[in-house]
N, CA, C, O and the ligand as a Tripos MOL2 file, in Angstrom:
@<TRIPOS>MOLECULE
protein
  253   251    64     0     0
PROTEIN
NO_CHARGES

@<TRIPOS>ATOM
      1 N          59.0950  114.5460   72.6920 N.3       1 MET1
      2 CA         58.9500  113.4450   71.6630 C.3       1 MET1
      3 C          59.7620  112.3280   72.1240 C.2       1 MET1
      4 O          60.9800  112.4660   72.2390 O.2       1 MET1
      5 N          59.1580  111.1940   72.4060 N.am      2 PRO2
      6 CA         60.0380  110.0130   72.7710 C.3       2 PRO2
      7 C          60.6030  109.4260   71.5360 C.2       2 PRO2
      8 O          59.8940  109.2090   70.5530 O.2       2 PRO2
      9 N          61.8850  109.1650   71.5730 N.am      3 VAL3
     10 CA         62.5750  108.4940   70.5330 C.3       3 VAL3
     11 C          63.1020  107.1140   71.0760 C.2       3 VAL3
     12 O          63.8560  107.0640   72.0480 O.2       3 VAL3
     13 N          62.7030  106.0820   70.4530 N.am      4 TYR4
     14 CA         63.0660  104.8160   70.8880 C.3       4 TYR4
     15 C          64.1350  104.1950   69.9470 C.2       4 TYR4
     16 O          64.1710  104.4300   68.7390 O.2       4 TYR4
     17 N          64.9650  103.4180   70.5730 N.am      5 GLU5
     18 CA         65.9910  102.7110   69.8540 C.3       5 GLU5
     19 C          65.5850  101.2640   69.6270 C.2       5 GLU5
     20 O          65.1190  100.5370   70.5050 O.2       5 GLU5
     21 N          65.8120  100.9090   68.3360 N.am      6 TYR6
     22 CA         65.4490   99.5860   67.9470 C.3       6 TYR6
     23 C          66.5900   98.8890   67.2760 C.2       6 TYR6
     24 O          67.4670   99.5080   66.6730 O.2       6 TYR6
     25 N          66.5580   97.5190   67.4010 N.am      7 LYS7
     26 CA         67.6300   96.7310   66.7150 C.3       7 LYS7
     27 C          66.9010   95.7370   65.8520 C.2       7 LYS7
     28 O          65.9830   95.0390   66.2820 O.2       7 LYS7
     29 N          67.3340   95.7040   64.6610 N.am      8 CYS8
     30 CA         66.7370   94.7350   63.6710 C.3       8 CYS8
     31 C          67.1160   93.3190   64.0700 C.2       8 CYS8
     32 O          68.2860   93.0590   64.3490 O.2       8 CYS8
     33 N          66.1680   92.4040   64.1040 N.am      9 ALA9
     34 CA         66.4620   91.0060   64.4070 C.3       9 ALA9
     35 C          66.9290   90.2790   63.1580 C.2       9 ALA9
     36 O          67.4570   89.1680   63.2090 O.2       9 ALA9
     37 N          66.7080   90.9690   62.0070 N.am     10 THR10
     38 CA         67.0470   90.2640   60.7030 C.3      10 THR10
     39 C          68.4760   90.6110   60.3100 C.2      10 THR10
     40 O          69.2770   89.7170   60.0330 O.2      10 THR10
     41 N          68.7910   91.8530   60.2840 N.am     11 CYS11
     42 CA         70.1300   92.1730   59.8010 C.3      11 CYS11
     43 C          71.0200   92.8110   60.8870 C.2      11 CYS11
     44 O          72.2050   93.0600   60.6640 O.2      11 CYS11
     45 N          70.4290   93.0650   62.0540 N.am     12 GLY12
     46 CA         71.2340   93.5480   63.1880 C.3      12 GLY12
     47 C          71.3940   95.1030   63.1540 C.2      12 GLY12
     48 O          72.0970   95.6650   63.9940 O.2      12 GLY12
     49 N          70.8020   95.7220   62.2740 N.am     13 ALA13
     50 CA         70.9570   97.1740   62.2230 C.3      13 ALA13
     51 C          70.2680   97.8700   63.3970 C.2      13 ALA13
     52 O          69.1800   97.4710   63.8140 O.2      13 ALA13
     53 N          70.8870   98.8730   63.9040 N.am     14 GLU14
     54 CA         70.3070   99.6500   64.9890 C.3      14 GLU14
     55 C          69.8740  100.9880   64.5280 C.2      14 GLU14
     56 O          70.5820  101.6760   63.7930 O.2      14 GLU14
     57 N          68.7240  101.3530   64.9560 N.am     15 PHE15
     58 CA         68.2000  102.6220   64.4100 C.3      15 PHE15
     59 C          67.2210  103.2040   65.4530 C.2      15 PHE15
     60 O          66.7080  102.5240   66.3410 O.2      15 PHE15
     61 N          67.0160  104.4620   65.2740 N.am     16 THR16
     62 CA         66.0480  105.1450   66.2420 C.3      16 THR16
     63 C          64.7570  105.3730   65.4310 C.2      16 THR16
     64 O          64.7400  105.6180   64.2240 O.2      16 THR16
     65 N          63.7310  105.2700   66.1900 N.am     17 PHE17
     66 CA         62.3980  105.4620   65.5890 C.3      17 PHE17
     67 C          61.5220  106.3440   66.4320 C.2      17 PHE17
     68 O          61.2680  106.0770   67.6070 O.2      17 PHE17
     69 N          61.0570  107.4250   65.7880 N.am     18 LEU18
     70 CA         60.1430  108.3940   66.5260 C.3      18 LEU18
     71 C          58.6860  107.8610   66.4070 C.2      18 LEU18
     72 O          58.0680  107.8710   65.3420 O.2      18 LEU18
     73 N          58.2140  107.4190   67.5160 N.am     19 ARG19
     74 CA         56.9130  106.8860   67.4630 C.3      19 ARG19
     75 C          55.8950  107.9630   67.8600 C.2      19 ARG19
     76 O          55.7250  108.3360   69.0210 O.2      19 ARG19
     77 N          55.2560  108.4130   66.8230 N.am     20 ILE20
     78 CA         54.3270  109.5490   67.0100 C.3      20 ILE20
     79 C          52.9300  109.0330   67.3610 C.2      20 ILE20
     80 O          52.2510  109.6050   68.2140 O.2      20 ILE20
     81 N          52.5040  107.9590   66.7040 N.am     21 LYS21
     82 CA         51.2370  107.3130   67.0410 C.3      21 LYS21
     83 C          51.5300  105.9580   67.5350 C.2      21 LYS21
     84 O          52.5060  105.3120   67.1520 O.2      21 LYS21
     85 N          50.6320  105.5230   68.4290 N.am     22 ALA22
     86 CA         50.8290  104.1950   69.0060 C.3      22 ALA22
     87 C          50.6880  103.1240   67.9640 C.2      22 ALA22
     88 O          51.1890  102.0170   68.1580 O.2      22 ALA22
     89 N          50.0300  103.4040   66.8730 N.am     23 SER23
     90 CA         49.8740  102.3950   65.8210 C.3      23 SER23
     91 C          51.1140  102.3380   64.8720 C.2      23 SER23
     92 O          51.2060  101.4700   64.0040 O.2      23 SER23
     93 N          52.0250  103.2610   65.0660 N.am     24 ASP24
     94 CA         53.1440  103.2650   64.2120 C.3      24 ASP24
     95 C          54.0500  102.0110   64.4920 C.2      24 ASP24
     96 O          54.3480  101.6820   65.6400 O.2      24 ASP24
     97 N          54.4440  101.3710   63.4390 N.am     25 GLU25
     98 CA         55.2620  100.1850   63.5640 C.3      25 GLU25
     99 C          56.6240  100.5240   63.0430 C.2      25 GLU25
    100 O          56.7930  100.9820   61.9130 O.2      25 GLU25
    101 N          57.5990  100.2870   63.9020 N.am     26 PRO26
    102 CA         58.9810  100.5520   63.4440 C.3      26 PRO26
    103 C          59.4780   99.4950   62.4360 C.2      26 PRO26
    104 O          59.2750   98.2920   62.6010 O.2      26 PRO26
    105 N          60.1070   99.9850   61.4380 N.am     27 VAL27
    106 CA         60.5260   99.1850   60.3450 C.3      27 VAL27
    107 C          62.0080   99.3500   60.1650 C.2      27 VAL27
    108 O          62.4520  100.4950   60.2360 O.2      27 VAL27
    109 N          62.8000   98.3830   59.9480 N.am     28 CYS28
    110 CA         64.1770   98.5290   59.7860 C.3      28 CYS28
    111 C          64.5020   99.3010   58.5080 C.2      28 CYS28
    112 O          64.0170   98.9160   57.4440 O.2      28 CYS28
    113 N          65.2820  100.3510   58.5580 N.am     29 PRO29
    114 CA         65.5910  101.1810   57.4280 C.3      29 PRO29
    115 C          66.4700  100.4030   56.3790 C.2      29 PRO29
    116 O          66.5430  100.7610   55.2030 O.2      29 PRO29
    117 N          67.1190   99.3370   56.8820 N.am     30 GLU30
    118 CA         68.1000   98.6730   56.0440 C.3      30 GLU30
    119 C          67.4260   97.5600   55.2300 C.2      30 GLU30
    120 O          67.6450   97.4580   54.0230 O.2      30 GLU30
    121 N          66.6210   96.7430   55.8740 N.am     31 CYS31
    122 CA         66.0830   95.5840   55.1010 C.3      31 CYS31
    123 C          64.6200   95.6390   55.1390 C.2      31 CYS31
    124 O          63.9770   94.7190   54.6310 O.2      31 CYS31
    125 N          64.0260   96.6510   55.7030 N.am     32 LYS32
    126 CA         62.5750   96.8870   55.7950 C.3      32 LYS32
    127 C          61.8480   95.7660   56.5520 C.2      32 LYS32
    128 O          60.6730   95.4700   56.3320 O.2      32 LYS32
    129 N          62.6100   95.1810   57.4350 N.am     33 SER33
    130 CA         62.0050   94.0940   58.2260 C.3      33 SER33
    131 C          61.2370   94.6490   59.4370 C.2      33 SER33
    132 O          61.6360   95.6700   59.9980 O.2      33 SER33
    133 N          60.2160   94.0340   59.8180 N.am     34 ARG34
    134 CA         59.5170   94.4990   61.0250 C.3      34 ARG34
    135 C          59.8940   93.6280   62.2500 C.2      34 ARG34
    136 O          59.3340   93.7650   63.3380 O.2      34 ARG34
    137 N          60.8270   92.7680   62.0220 N.am     35 GLN35
    138 CA         61.3470   91.8900   63.0970 C.3      35 GLN35
    139 C          62.3480   92.6930   63.8760 C.2      35 GLN35
    140 O          63.5500   92.4600   63.7510 O.2      35 GLN35
    141 N          61.8840   93.6560   64.6960 N.am     36 VAL36
    142 CA         62.8220   94.5390   65.3490 C.3      36 VAL36
    143 C          62.5030   94.4800   66.8840 C.2      36 VAL36
    144 O          61.3550   94.3150   67.2950 O.2      36 VAL36
    145 N          63.5310   94.6180   67.6600 N.am     37 THR37
    146 CA         63.3560   94.5710   69.0970 C.3      37 THR37
    147 C          63.6400   95.9310   69.6560 C.2      37 THR37
    148 O          64.5720   96.5930   69.1980 O.2      37 THR37
    149 N          62.9210   96.3560   70.5730 N.am     38 LYS38
    150 CA         63.0190   97.6040   71.2380 C.3      38 LYS38
    151 C          64.2070   97.5680   72.2660 C.2      38 LYS38
    152 O          64.3450   96.6410   73.0640 O.2      38 LYS38
    153 N          64.9950   98.5730   72.1930 N.am     39 LYS39
    154 CA         66.1360   98.6190   73.0680 C.3      39 LYS39
    155 C          65.7020   99.6090   74.2030 C.2      39 LYS39
    156 O          65.2510  100.7310   73.9690 O.2      39 LYS39
    157 N          65.8680   99.1230   75.3600 N.am     40 ILE40
    158 CA         65.4900   99.8760   76.6000 C.3      40 ILE40
    159 C          66.6500  100.9210   76.8190 C.2      40 ILE40
    160 O          67.8150  100.5250   76.8720 O.2      40 ILE40
    161 N          66.3590  102.1460   76.9360 N.am     41 SER41
    162 CA         67.3950  103.1580   77.1830 C.3      41 SER41
    163 C          67.9170  102.9270   78.5830 C.2      41 SER41
    164 O          67.1950  102.5520   79.5060 O.2      41 SER41
    165 N          69.2000  103.1690   78.6880 N.am     42 SER42
    166 CA         69.8480  102.7950   79.9750 C.3      42 SER42
    167 C          69.5570  103.9140   81.0360 C.2      42 SER42
    168 O          70.0790  105.0290   81.0330 O.2      42 SER42
    169 N          68.6900  103.4700   81.8970 N.am     43 PHE43
    170 CA         68.3530  104.3560   83.0070 C.3      43 PHE43
    171 C          69.4850  104.1910   84.1330 C.2      43 PHE43
    172 O          69.9850  103.1090   84.4380 O.2      43 PHE43
    173 N          69.7820  105.3140   84.6500 N.am     44 SER44
    174 CA         70.8960  105.4090   85.5240 C.3      44 SER44
    175 C          70.6750  104.6090   86.8240 C.2      44 SER44
    176 O          71.6400  104.1330   87.4220 O.2      44 SER44
    177 N          69.4600  104.4630   87.2460 N.am     45 CYS45
    178 CA         69.1690  103.8460   88.5770 C.3      45 CYS45
    179 C          68.7050  102.4450   88.4180 C.2      45 CYS45
    180 O          68.5770  101.7400   89.4180 O.2      45 CYS45
    181 N          68.4530  102.0100   87.2710 N.am     46 SER46
    182 CA         67.8950  100.6020   87.1870 C.3      46 SER46
    183 C          68.8970   99.5620   87.0800 C.2      46 SER46
    184 O          69.8350   99.6590   86.2890 O.2      46 SER46
    185 N          68.7200   98.4960   87.9050 N.am     47 GLY47
    186 CA         69.6980   97.5150   87.8220 C.3      47 GLY47
    187 C          69.6390   96.6910   86.5050 C.2      47 GLY47
    188 O          68.5920   96.6470   85.8590 O.2      47 GLY47
    189 N          70.6740   96.0900   86.1380 N.am     48 GLY48
    190 CA         70.7650   95.3960   84.9200 C.3      48 GLY48
    191 C          70.1450   94.0370   85.0130 C.2      48 GLY48
    192 O          69.9080   93.4110   83.9810 O.2      48 GLY48
    193 N          69.8720   93.5490   86.1900 N.am     49 GLY49
    194 CA         69.2300   92.2890   86.3220 C.3      49 GLY49
    195 C          70.1760   91.1540   86.2520 C.2      49 GLY49
    196 O          69.7520   90.0000   86.3030 O.2      49 GLY49
    197 N          71.4330   91.4200   86.1370 N.am     50 ILE50
    198 CA         72.3770   90.3240   86.0810 C.3      50 ILE50
    199 C          73.2440   90.3990   87.4320 C.2      50 ILE50
    200 O          74.0080   91.3310   87.6840 O.2      50 ILE50
    201 N          73.0470   89.4100   88.1770 N.am     51 PHE51
    202 CA         73.8180   89.3770   89.4790 C.3      51 PHE51
    203 C          74.7480   88.1440   89.4750 C.2      51 PHE51
    204 O          74.3360   87.0020   89.2690 O.2      51 PHE51
    205 N          75.9360   88.4400   89.7000 N.am     52 SER52
    206 CA         76.9370   87.3250   89.7310 C.3      52 SER52
    207 C          76.9280   86.5770   91.0410 C.2      52 SER52
    208 O          77.4810   85.4820   91.1480 O.2      52 SER52
    209 N          76.3330   87.1400   91.9850 N.am     53 GLY53
    210 CA         76.2770   86.5000   93.3180 C.3      53 GLY53
    211 C          77.4870   86.8170   94.1570 C.2      53 GLY53
    212 O          77.6740   86.2330   95.2240 O.2      53 GLY53
    213 N          78.3140   87.7360   93.6880 N.am     54 GLY54
    214 CA         79.4560   88.1570   94.4960 C.3      54 GLY54
    215 C          79.2980   89.3510   95.3510 C.2      54 GLY54
    216 O          80.2330   89.7970   96.0160 O.2      54 GLY54
    217 N          78.0910   89.8800   95.3320 N.am     55 PHE55
    218 CA         77.8780   91.0630   96.1170 C.3      55 PHE55
    219 C          77.7620   90.7950   97.6150 C.2      55 PHE55
    220 O          77.2200   89.7940   98.0840 O.2      55 PHE55
    221 N          78.3060   91.7550   98.3060 N.am     56 THR56
    222 CA         78.0650   91.7140   99.7610 C.3      56 THR56
    223 C          76.9840   92.7510  100.1350 C.2      56 THR56
    224 O          76.5070   93.4730   99.2600 O.2      56 THR56
    225 N          76.6120   92.8310  101.3570 N.am     57 SER57
    226 CA         75.6030   93.6790  101.7630 C.3      57 SER57
    227 C          76.1160   95.1350  102.1020 C.2      57 SER57
    228 O          75.4440   95.9640  102.7150 O.2      57 SER57
    229 N          77.3450   95.3280  101.6410 N.am     58 SER58
    230 CA         77.9290   96.6330  102.0610 C.3      58 SER58
    231 C          77.3050   97.8230  101.2740 C.2      58 SER58
    232 O          77.1160   98.9180  101.8030 O.2      58 SER58
    233 N          77.0060   97.5510  100.0200 N.am     59 GLY59
    234 CA         76.4660   98.6810   99.2280 C.3      59 GLY59
    235 C          74.9840   98.6120   99.0010 C.2      59 GLY59
    236 O          74.5340   98.0970   97.9780 O.2      59 GLY59
    237 N          74.2380   99.1090   99.9140 N.am     60 SER60
    238 CA         72.7580   99.1070   99.6750 C.3      60 SER60
    239 C          72.3810  100.2570   98.7570 C.2      60 SER60
    240 O          72.7110  101.4190   98.9950 O.2      60 SER60
    241 N          71.6990   99.8970   97.7350 N.am     61 GLY61
    242 CA         71.3670  100.8710   96.6680 C.3      61 GLY61
    243 C          70.5160  102.0590   97.2120 C.2      61 GLY61
    244 O          69.5030  101.8460   97.8780 O.2      61 GLY61
    245 N          70.9320  103.2530   96.9290 N.am     62 GLY62
    246 CA         70.2460  104.3990   97.4310 C.3      62 GLY62
    247 C          69.1650  104.8410   96.4960 C.2      62 GLY62
    248 O          68.3970  105.7430   96.8320 O.2      62 GLY62
    249 N          69.0750  104.2650   95.3760 N.am     63 CYS63
    250 CA         68.0800  104.6450   94.3250 C.3      63 CYS63
    251 C          66.6890  104.1860   94.7040 C.2      63 CYS63
    252 O          65.7390  104.4120   93.9540 O.2      63 CYS63
    253 ZN         67.2300   95.0260   59.1400 Zn       64 ZN64
@<TRIPOS>BOND
     1     1     2 1
     2     2     3 1
     3     3     4 2
     4     3     5 am
     5     5     6 1
     6     6     7 1
     7     7     8 2
     8     7     9 am
     9     9    10 1
    10    10    11 1
    11    11    12 2
    12    11    13 am
    13    13    14 1
    14    14    15 1
    15    15    16 2
    16    15    17 am
    17    17    18 1
    18    18    19 1
    19    19    20 2
    20    19    21 am
    21    21    22 1
    22    22    23 1
    23    23    24 2
    24    23    25 am
    25    25    26 1
    26    26    27 1
    27    27    28 2
    28    27    29 am
    29    29    30 1
    30    30    31 1
    31    31    32 2
    32    31    33 am
    33    33    34 1
    34    34    35 1
    35    35    36 2
    36    35    37 am
    37    37    38 1
    38    38    39 1
    39    39    40 2
    40    39    41 am
    41    41    42 1
    42    42    43 1
    43    43    44 2
    44    43    45 am
    45    45    46 1
    46    46    47 1
    47    47    48 2
    48    47    49 am
    49    49    50 1
    50    50    51 1
    51    51    52 2
    52    51    53 am
    53    53    54 1
    54    54    55 1
    55    55    56 2
    56    55    57 am
    57    57    58 1
    58    58    59 1
    59    59    60 2
    60    59    61 am
    61    61    62 1
    62    62    63 1
    63    63    64 2
    64    63    65 am
    65    65    66 1
    66    66    67 1
    67    67    68 2
    68    67    69 am
    69    69    70 1
    70    70    71 1
    71    71    72 2
    72    71    73 am
    73    73    74 1
    74    74    75 1
    75    75    76 2
    76    75    77 am
    77    77    78 1
    78    78    79 1
    79    79    80 2
    80    79    81 am
    81    81    82 1
    82    82    83 1
    83    83    84 2
    84    83    85 am
    85    85    86 1
    86    86    87 1
    87    87    88 2
    88    87    89 am
    89    89    90 1
    90    90    91 1
    91    91    92 2
    92    91    93 am
    93    93    94 1
    94    94    95 1
    95    95    96 2
    96    95    97 am
    97    97    98 1
    98    98    99 1
    99    99   100 2
   100    99   101 am
   101   101   102 1
   102   102   103 1
   103   103   104 2
   104   103   105 am
   105   105   106 1
   106   106   107 1
   107   107   108 2
   108   107   109 am
   109   109   110 1
   110   110   111 1
   111   111   112 2
   112   111   113 am
   113   113   114 1
   114   114   115 1
   115   115   116 2
   116   115   117 am
   117   117   118 1
   118   118   119 1
   119   119   120 2
   120   119   121 am
   121   121   122 1
   122   122   123 1
   123   123   124 2
   124   123   125 am
   125   125   126 1
   126   126   127 1
   127   127   128 2
   128   127   129 am
   129   129   130 1
   130   130   131 1
   131   131   132 2
   132   131   133 am
   133   133   134 1
   134   134   135 1
   135   135   136 2
   136   135   137 am
   137   137   138 1
   138   138   139 1
   139   139   140 2
   140   139   141 am
   141   141   142 1
   142   142   143 1
   143   143   144 2
   144   143   145 am
   145   145   146 1
   146   146   147 1
   147   147   148 2
   148   147   149 am
   149   149   150 1
   150   150   151 1
   151   151   152 2
   152   151   153 am
   153   153   154 1
   154   154   155 1
   155   155   156 2
   156   155   157 am
   157   157   158 1
   158   158   159 1
   159   159   160 2
   160   159   161 am
   161   161   162 1
   162   162   163 1
   163   163   164 2
   164   163   165 am
   165   165   166 1
   166   166   167 1
   167   167   168 2
   168   167   169 am
   169   169   170 1
   170   170   171 1
   171   171   172 2
   172   171   173 am
   173   173   174 1
   174   174   175 1
   175   175   176 2
   176   175   177 am
   177   177   178 1
   178   178   179 1
   179   179   180 2
   180   179   181 am
   181   181   182 1
   182   182   183 1
   183   183   184 2
   184   183   185 am
   185   185   186 1
   186   186   187 1
   187   187   188 2
   188   187   189 am
   189   189   190 1
   190   190   191 1
   191   191   192 2
   192   191   193 am
   193   193   194 1
   194   194   195 1
   195   195   196 2
   196   195   197 am
   197   197   198 1
   198   198   199 1
   199   199   200 2
   200   199   201 am
   201   201   202 1
   202   202   203 1
   203   203   204 2
   204   203   205 am
   205   205   206 1
   206   206   207 1
   207   207   208 2
   208   207   209 am
   209   209   210 1
   210   210   211 1
   211   211   212 2
   212   211   213 am
   213   213   214 1
   214   214   215 1
   215   215   216 2
   216   215   217 am
   217   217   218 1
   218   218   219 1
   219   219   220 2
   220   219   221 am
   221   221   222 1
   222   222   223 1
   223   223   224 2
   224   223   225 am
   225   225   226 1
   226   226   227 1
   227   227   228 2
   228   227   229 am
   229   229   230 1
   230   230   231 1
   231   231   232 2
   232   231   233 am
   233   233   234 1
   234   234   235 1
   235   235   236 2
   236   235   237 am
   237   237   238 1
   238   238   239 1
   239   239   240 2
   240   239   241 am
   241   241   242 1
   242   242   243 1
   243   243   244 2
   244   243   245 am
   245   245   246 1
   246   246   247 1
   247   247   248 2
   248   247   249 am
   249   249   250 1
   250   250   251 1
   251   251   252 2
@<TRIPOS>SUBSTRUCTURE
     1 MET1         2 RESIDUE 1 A MET
     2 PRO2         6 RESIDUE 1 A PRO
     3 VAL3        10 RESIDUE 1 A VAL
     4 TYR4        14 RESIDUE 1 A TYR
     5 GLU5        18 RESIDUE 1 A GLU
     6 TYR6        22 RESIDUE 1 A TYR
     7 LYS7        26 RESIDUE 1 A LYS
     8 CYS8        30 RESIDUE 1 A CYS
     9 ALA9        34 RESIDUE 1 A ALA
    10 THR10       38 RESIDUE 1 A THR
    11 CYS11       42 RESIDUE 1 A CYS
    12 GLY12       46 RESIDUE 1 A GLY
    13 ALA13       50 RESIDUE 1 A ALA
    14 GLU14       54 RESIDUE 1 A GLU
    15 PHE15       58 RESIDUE 1 A PHE
    16 THR16       62 RESIDUE 1 A THR
    17 PHE17       66 RESIDUE 1 A PHE
    18 LEU18       70 RESIDUE 1 A LEU
    19 ARG19       74 RESIDUE 1 A ARG
    20 ILE20       78 RESIDUE 1 A ILE
    21 LYS21       82 RESIDUE 1 A LYS
    22 ALA22       86 RESIDUE 1 A ALA
    23 SER23       90 RESIDUE 1 A SER
    24 ASP24       94 RESIDUE 1 A ASP
    25 GLU25       98 RESIDUE 1 A GLU
    26 PRO26      102 RESIDUE 1 A PRO
    27 VAL27      106 RESIDUE 1 A VAL
    28 CYS28      110 RESIDUE 1 A CYS
    29 PRO29      114 RESIDUE 1 A PRO
    30 GLU30      118 RESIDUE 1 A GLU
    31 CYS31      122 RESIDUE 1 A CYS
    32 LYS32      126 RESIDUE 1 A LYS
    33 SER33      130 RESIDUE 1 A SER
    34 ARG34      134 RESIDUE 1 A ARG
    35 GLN35      138 RESIDUE 1 A GLN
    36 VAL36      142 RESIDUE 1 A VAL
    37 THR37      146 RESIDUE 1 A THR
    38 LYS38      150 RESIDUE 1 A LYS
    39 LYS39      154 RESIDUE 1 A LYS
    40 ILE40      158 RESIDUE 1 A ILE
    41 SER41      162 RESIDUE 1 A SER
    42 SER42      166 RESIDUE 1 A SER
    43 PHE43      170 RESIDUE 1 A PHE
    44 SER44      174 RESIDUE 1 A SER
    45 CYS45      178 RESIDUE 1 A CYS
    46 SER46      182 RESIDUE 1 A SER
    47 GLY47      186 RESIDUE 1 A GLY
    48 GLY48      190 RESIDUE 1 A GLY
    49 GLY49      194 RESIDUE 1 A GLY
    50 ILE50      198 RESIDUE 1 A ILE
    51 PHE51      202 RESIDUE 1 A PHE
    52 SER52      206 RESIDUE 1 A SER
    53 GLY53      210 RESIDUE 1 A GLY
    54 GLY54      214 RESIDUE 1 A GLY
    55 PHE55      218 RESIDUE 1 A PHE
    56 THR56      222 RESIDUE 1 A THR
    57 SER57      226 RESIDUE 1 A SER
    58 SER58      230 RESIDUE 1 A SER
    59 GLY59      234 RESIDUE 1 A GLY
    60 SER60      238 RESIDUE 1 A SER
    61 GLY61      242 RESIDUE 1 A GLY
    62 GLY62      246 RESIDUE 1 A GLY
    63 CYS63      250 RESIDUE 1 A CYS
    64 ZN64       253 GROUP 0 **** ****
């Protein structure tokens, strides 16, 4: 069962939502808002997408 993490854009509450059906809409348990954003689970091998530009070519990613 995939459990997704969401963060409410209205009140900032973070919650998990078990999406059983694709039509299920996550709703904030705090304020019942549907303005929630899905948090991507931190995969170990995925880059964050933020590069400060200070990297050298010494560490080529093995992933
Ligand atoms: Zn909320």
